[in-house]
C-alpha positions in Angstrom: -13.8 -51.8 -33.6 -17.0 -52.5 -31.4 -19.7 -55.0 -32.8 -23.2 -56.0 -31.6 -23.2 -59.6 -33.1 -22.0 -62.7 -31.6 -21.4 -66.1 -33.1 -22.2 -69.3 -30.8 -21.0 -72.6 -32.0 -21.3 -76.1 -30.7 -25.0 -75.5 -30.1 -26.9 -78.9 -29.3 -29.1 -79.9 -32.3 -32.1 -80.0 -29.9 -32.1 -76.5 -29.2 -34.9 -74.3 -30.5 -35.0 -70.7 -31.4 -37.1 -69.7 -28.5 -34.9 -71.7 -26.2 -31.7 -70.0 -27.7 -33.4 -66.5 -27.3 -34.3 -67.3 -23.6 -30.8 -68.1 -22.9 -29.3 -64.7 -24.0 -32.2 -62.5 -23.2 -31.1 -62.1 -19.5 -28.1 -60.3 -20.6 -30.0 -57.3 -22.6 -32.2 -56.5 -25.3 -32.1 -58.4 -28.6 -32.5 -56.8 -32.0 -32.2 -60.4 -34.1 -31.4 -64.0 -33.2 -30.9 -66.9 -35.7 -29.8 -70.4 -35.5 -28.7 -72.5 -38.3 -29.6 -75.1 -39.7 -33.2 -74.1 -39.6 -34.8 -77.2 -41.4 -34.8 -80.7 -39.3 -33.4 -82.5 -42.5 -30.2 -80.5 -42.5 -30.0 -80.7 -38.6 -29.8 -84.4 -38.9 -26.7 -84.4 -40.7 -24.6 -82.2 -38.3 -23.4 -82.7 -34.9 -24.1 -79.1 -33.6 -25.7 -76.1 -34.8 -24.5 -72.6 -34.9 -26.3 -69.4 -33.9 -26.0 -65.7 -34.1 -27.3 -63.1 -31.8 -27.4 -59.1 -32.4 -27.8 -57.1 -29.4 -28.9 -53.5 -29.1 -25.5 -52.4 -27.7 -21.9 -53.5 -28.1 -21.3 -53.6 -24.3 -23.9 -56.5 -24.0 -22.2 -58.3 -26.8 -18.9 -58.1 -24.9 -20.5 -59.3 -21.9 -22.0 -62.3 -23.6 -18.3 -63.6 -24.1 -18.4 -64.7 -20.4 -20.6 -67.5 -21.2 -17.9 -69.3 -23.2 -17.5 -73.0 -22.1 -20.7 -72.8 -20.3 -22.3 -76.2 -20.8 -25.8 -75.9 -22.3 -27.7 -79.3 -22.2 -24.9 -81.6 -23.1 -22.4 -79.3 -25.0 -20.1 -76.3 -23.9 -20.9 -73.3 -26.0 -18.2 -71.4 -27.9 -18.9 -67.7 -28.3 -16.9 -65.2 -30.3 -17.4 -61.7 -31.7 -18.5 -61.2 -35.3 -16.2 -58.5 -36.8 -17.4 -56.2 -39.6 -16.0 -57.0 -42.9 -13.8 -54.4 -44.9 -16.7 -53.6 -47.1 -19.3 -52.7 -44.4 -19.0 -50.6 -41.4 -21.1 -52.8 -39.1 -21.2 -56.5 -38.4 -24.0 -58.5 -40.0 -25.6 -62.0 -39.5 -24.2 -64.3 -42.2 -26.5 -66.2 -44.4 -27.2 -70.1 -43.8 -24.8 -71.2 -46.6 -21.8 -69.5 -45.1 -22.7 -70.3 -41.5 -23.0 -74.0 -42.1 -19.3 -74.2 -42.4 -19.0 -73.8 -38.6 -21.4 -76.8 -38.0 -19.3 -80.0 -37.6 -20.4 -83.0 -39.3 -21.5 -86.2 -37.2 -18.1 -87.6 -36.1 -17.2 -88.6 -32.7 -13.5 -88.3 -33.5 -14.0 -84.5 -33.7 -14.3 -82.3 -30.5 -14.7 -78.5 -30.8 -12.2 -76.3 -28.9 -12.8 -72.7 -27.6 -11.3 -70.0 -29.6 -9.0 -67.3 -28.1 -10.3 -63.9 -26.8 -9.0 -62.1 -29.8 -9.7 -64.7 -32.5 -11.9 -63.8 -35.4 -15.4 -65.5 -35.7 -14.0 -67.3 -38.9 -11.6 -69.4 -36.9 -12.4 -73.1 -36.2 -10.4 -74.8 -33.5 -11.0 -78.4 -33.0 -9.3 -81.6 -31.7 -9.1 -84.6 -34.1 -8.6 -88.2 -33.1 -7.4 -90.7 -35.8 -7.9 -94.2 -34.8 -5.2 -96.8 -35.4 -5.1 -100.4 -36.1 -3.5 -103.3 -34.1 -4.8 -102.0 -30.7 -2.5 -99.0 -30.8 -3.3 -95.9 -29.1 -5.1 -93.4 -31.1 -3.4 -90.3 -32.5 -4.9 -86.9 -31.7 -3.9 -83.4 -33.2 -5.1 -79.9 -32.9 -6.6 -78.4 -36.2 -7.2 -74.7 -36.5 -9.1 -73.4 -39.7 -9.1 -69.6 -40.5 -11.3 -68.7 -43.4 -9.4 -65.4 -43.8 -6.3 -67.3 -44.6 -8.1 -69.5 -47.2 -9.7 -66.4 -48.9 -6.3 -64.9 -49.3 -4.5 -68.1 -50.3 -2.2 -67.9 -47.4 -0.8 -71.0 -45.7 -3.0 -72.6 -43.3 -2.1 -73.2 -39.5 -0.1 -76.2 -39.0 -1.5 -79.0 -36.8 -0.3 -79.3 -33.3 0.1 -82.3 -31.0 -3.0 -83.4 -29.3 -1.2 -83.0 -25.9 -0.6 -79.4 -26.3 -1.6 -77.3 -23.2 -4.8 -75.6 -24.3 -3.5 -72.2 -22.5 -0.6 -72.1 -25.0 -2.7 -72.8 -28.1 -3.7 -69.3 -28.1 -0.1 -67.9 -27.8 1.0 -70.3 -30.5 -1.6 -69.1 -33.1 -0.7 -65.5 -32.4 3.1 -66.2 -33.0 4.9 -65.9 -36.4 8.5 -66.8 -37.2 10.5 -64.4 -39.5 13.6 -65.9 -41.0 16.3 -64.6 -43.5 16.9 -61.5 -41.7 20.3 -59.4 -42.1 22.7 -59.9 -39.1 23.0 -56.2 -38.9 19.3 -55.6 -38.2 18.6 -54.8 -34.6 15.7 -55.8 -32.3 14.4 -52.2 -32.4 14.2 -52.2 -36.2 12.4 -55.5 -36.4 9.9 -54.2 -33.7 9.3 -50.8 -35.4 8.7 -52.6 -38.8 6.2 -55.2 -37.5 4.4 -53.0 -34.9 2.9 -51.0 -37.8 0.8 -54.2 -38.4 -0.5 -54.7 -34.9 0.2 -54.4 -31.3 3.3 -56.8 -30.3 3.3 -58.6 -27.0 6.7 -60.2 -27.2 9.5 -60.4 -29.6 12.9 -62.5 -29.7 15.7 -62.7 -32.0 17.3 -66.0 -32.6 20.8 -67.1 -33.5 21.9 -67.6 -37.1 21.6 -70.7 -39.1 25.3 -71.8 -38.7 24.7 -71.4 -34.8 27.3 -68.7 -34.4 27.3 -67.5 -30.7 26.0 -64.0 -30.6 25.8 -62.2 -27.4 23.2 -59.5 -27.0 21.6 -60.3 -30.4 19.4 -57.5 -31.4 20.8 -54.7 -29.5 21.8 -51.7 -31.3 24.8 -51.1 -29.2 26.2 -54.6 -29.7 25.3 -55.0 -33.4 27.3 -57.8 -35.2 30.2 -56.8 -37.3 31.9 -58.1 -40.2 35.3 -58.9 -38.4 33.6 -61.0 -35.9 33.7 -64.1 -38.0 30.3 -63.6 -39.6 29.7 -63.9 -43.2 27.0 -61.3 -44.0 26.0 -62.8 -47.2 25.3 -66.5 -46.1 24.3 -66.0 -42.5 21.1 -64.8 -41.2 18.9 -64.2 -38.2 15.3 -65.0 -37.3 12.7 -63.7 -35.0 9.6 -64.8 -33.1 6.9 -62.3 -32.7 3.9 -62.7 -30.7 1.1 -60.3 -31.5 -1.6 -59.2 -29.1 -4.5 -60.1 -31.4 -4.9 -63.2 -33.8 -6.1 -61.1 -36.9 -2.4 -59.4 -36.9 -1.0 -63.0 -37.9 -2.9 -62.8 -41.1 -1.3 -59.2 -42.0 1.8 -60.5 -41.1 1.8 -63.5 -43.5 1.0 -61.1 -46.3 4.7 -59.8 -45.8 6.2 -63.1 -47.0 8.7 -62.2 -49.5 8.9 -58.5 -48.6 12.3 -56.9 -48.9 13.4 -55.6 -45.6 17.0 -54.4 -45.1 18.1 -55.6 -48.6 16.8 -59.1 -48.0 13.5 -60.9 -48.8 12.2 -62.0 -45.4 10.2 -65.1 -45.0 7.2 -65.0 -42.6 5.6 -68.4 -41.4 3.5 -69.8 -38.8 5.0 -70.7 -35.5 4.7 -74.1 -33.8 5.9 -73.1 -30.5 5.6 -70.4 -28.0 8.3 -67.8 -27.2 10.6 -69.0 -24.7 11.5 -66.2 -22.2 15.3 -66.7 -21.2 16.4 -66.7 -17.7 19.1 -64.1 -18.4 17.8 -61.2 -20.4 20.6 -61.2 -22.9 18.3 -62.0 -25.9 15.5 -60.0 -24.7 12.3 -59.8 -26.0 10.2 -57.5 -23.9 8.7 -54.7 -25.7 9.1 -52.4 -22.6 12.9 -53.0 -22.8 12.8 -51.5 -26.5 11.0 -48.4 -25.3 13.2 -47.8 -22.4 16.2 -48.1 -24.8 14.8 -45.5 -27.0 14.1 -43.0 -24.4 17.6 -43.4 -22.8 19.1 -42.9 -26.4 17.2 -39.6 -26.7 18.1 -38.2 -23.4 21.9 -39.0 -24.2 21.7 -37.3 -27.6 20.0 -34.2 -26.0 22.8 -34.1 -23.3 25.6 -34.2 -25.8 24.1 -31.5 -28.2 23.6 -29.2 -25.0 27.4 -29.8 -24.0 28.7 -28.8 -27.5 26.8 -25.8 -27.4 28.3 -24.7 -24.2 31.9 -25.6 -25.5 31.5 -23.8 -28.7 30.2 -20.6 -26.8 33.3 -20.7 -24.4 35.7 -20.9 -27.5 34.2 -18.0 -29.4 34.5 -15.8 -26.2 38.0 -16.7 -25.7 38.9 -16.1 -29.3 37.8 -12.4 -29.2 40.3 -11.7 -26.3 43.9 -10.3 -26.9 46.8 -12.6 -25.9 47.6 -10.6 -22.8 44.0 -10.8 -21.6 44.0 -14.5 -22.4 47.0 -15.3 -20.2 45.4 -13.5 -17.1 41.9 -15.3 -18.0 43.4 -18.7 -17.9 43.1 -18.8 -14.0 39.8 -16.9 -13.8 37.9 -19.0 -16.5 36.2 -21.6 -14.1 34.6 -18.9 -12.0 33.3 -17.1 -15.2 31.7 -20.2 -16.5 30.1 -20.7 -13.1 28.7 -16.9 -13.4 27.5 -17.9 -16.7 25.9 -20.7 -15.7 24.3 -18.9 -12.6 23.0 -16.0 -14.7 21.6 -18.5 -17.2 19.9 -20.4 -14.4 18.4 -17.1 -13.0 17.4 -16.1 -16.2 15.6 -19.4 -16.9 13.9 -18.9 -13.6 12.7 -15.3 -14.3 11.5 -16.7 -17.6 9.7 -19.7 -16.1 8.1 -17.2 -13.5 7.0 -14.7 -16.0 5.5 -17.5 -18.1 3.6 -18.9 -15.1 2.5 -15.3 -14.3 1.2 -14.9 -17.9 -0.5 -18.3 -17.9 -2.4 -17.5 -14.7 -3.4 -14.1 -16.0 -4.7 -15.9 -19.2 -6.6 -18.2 -17.0 -8.2 -15.5 -15.1 -9.3 -13.6 -18.0 -10.7 -16.6 -19.7 -12.6 -17.4 -16.4 -13.9 -13.7 -16.2 -15.2 -13.9 -19.9 -16.9 -17.2 -19.0 -18.7 -15.7 -16.0 -19.7 -12.8 -18.1 -21.2 -15.0 -20.7 -23.1 -17.0 -18.1 -24.5 -13.8 -16.6 -25.8 -12.6 -20.1 -27.4 -15.9 -20.7 -29.0 -15.9 -17.4 -30.4 -12.5 -18.0 -31.7 -13.3 -21.3 -33.6 -16.4 -19.8 -34.9 -14.2 -17.1 -36.2 -11.6 -19.5 -37.8 -14.4 -21.6 -39.4 -15.8 -18.6 -40.7 -12.6 -17.6 -42.0 -11.7 -21.1 -43.7 -15.1 -21.5 -45.3 -14.5 -18.0 -46.6 -10.9 -18.9 -48.0 -12.1 -22.4 -49.8 -15.1 -20.7 -51.4 -12.5 -18.4 -52.4 -10.4 -21.2 -54.0 -13.3 -23.1 -55.9 -14.2 -20.0 -57.3 -10.7 -19.6 -58.2 -10.4 -23.3 -60.1 -13.8 -23.0 -61.9 -12.5 -20.0 -63.0 -9.4 -21.7 -64.1 -11.3 -24.7 -66.2 -13.5 -22.5 -67.8 -10.7 -20.8 -68.7 -9.0 -24.0 -70.2 -12.1 -25.3 -72.3 -12.5 -22.1 -73.5 -8.9 -22.3 -74.4 -9.3 -25.9 -76.4 -12.5 -25.1 -78.1 -10.8 -22.3 -79.2 -7.8 -24.4 -80.4 -10.3 -27.4 -82.3 -12.2 -24.7 -83.9 -9.1 -23.3 -84.9 -7.7 -26.8 -86.5 -11.1 -27.7 -88.6 -11.0 -24.4 -89.7 -7.4 -25.2 -90.7 -8.5 -28.6 -92.7 -11.5 -27.2 -94.6 -9.2 -24.8 -95.6 -6.8 -27.4 -96.8 -9.6 -29.6 -99.0 -10.9 -26.5 -100.4 -7.6 -26.0 -101.3 -6.9 -29.5 -103.0 -10.4 -29.8 -104.9 -9.6 -26.5 -106.1 -6.3 -27.7 -107.3 -7.8 -31.1 
């Protein structure tokens, strides 16, 4: 869903609203801009501010993400999109009380880290340093807080070691681990179930709790059977699933305790990325699952087609007499060939006729379109010609009225002159 609002965290406390507007006004038009905290008393208690910018278009908001990690004054900016809530159709700028949660307190041991490109704006990612005594090296860990998890009373993200590669943090936060799966469940079954929540990037099945060596785990053709030394009641499988977007993890955690294949599955956060094996026995990739499904469909179609041909040949032979059947044993193959050739010719003729009918339909539709266009053009021409003639008539009528007015004025003026002359003459005579 497109949004026009962005959230900018780790903003220096000395930045004003005018400076903040000047920074993003080069990208496009801005409808509204806010920076928290607004008062100086509150800004003195925080290490960085948080700002919100609402653009006129969602494309401009998407382009603003390219400014992530840009150093502004003395801090790298962390930019993310503000997604609309479930109750509203469009994203809104939050109030100051809810926005101050993203302002870190004054603590030199906390460093803000950039979020992933698909993370929600309610996620805070930071690196915390814990000082130790006796001149020992300080301990560091990466802490990720998601307000969506706390609002739904779901387990928080586990802390990661401070030495974790920043490129892998995004992958780990988008990965969940599913346990207590039935050993008979295939990789395709797990993919079909969890792909309803969100798009899956990688998926991998793990071995059982008792470390029974399963080969091709998760493949439907190599499903685990009870006679292979597996206890279906006590053994279980696990699966690592990496989603394409971080909000899908919240939905997946809501399925903790859900009954899947007669077992209550457990869904938890992952603390590691999916390790892609060198040999693709325990694979993973979603493309392989899709290819396997298409191959199964084609095989089923071929088997059905072969059964139909066999049933047709048996019914033809049963109608013949015993004498004709003996003579038809040697000549049966060419008859099948004739049948197949006839069927091919019939199919070709049908395809040709269907193509011809389609081409005729296209020609007929094109003719109708041309006729409609010609009619519309004629109407436009008539309307233009009628408007022109009407304009001419109006002009002529106006000219006539003007001439009449002039003539009447001339008459009245002449009558007035005559009357004046008569009066003058009378006055002189008197």
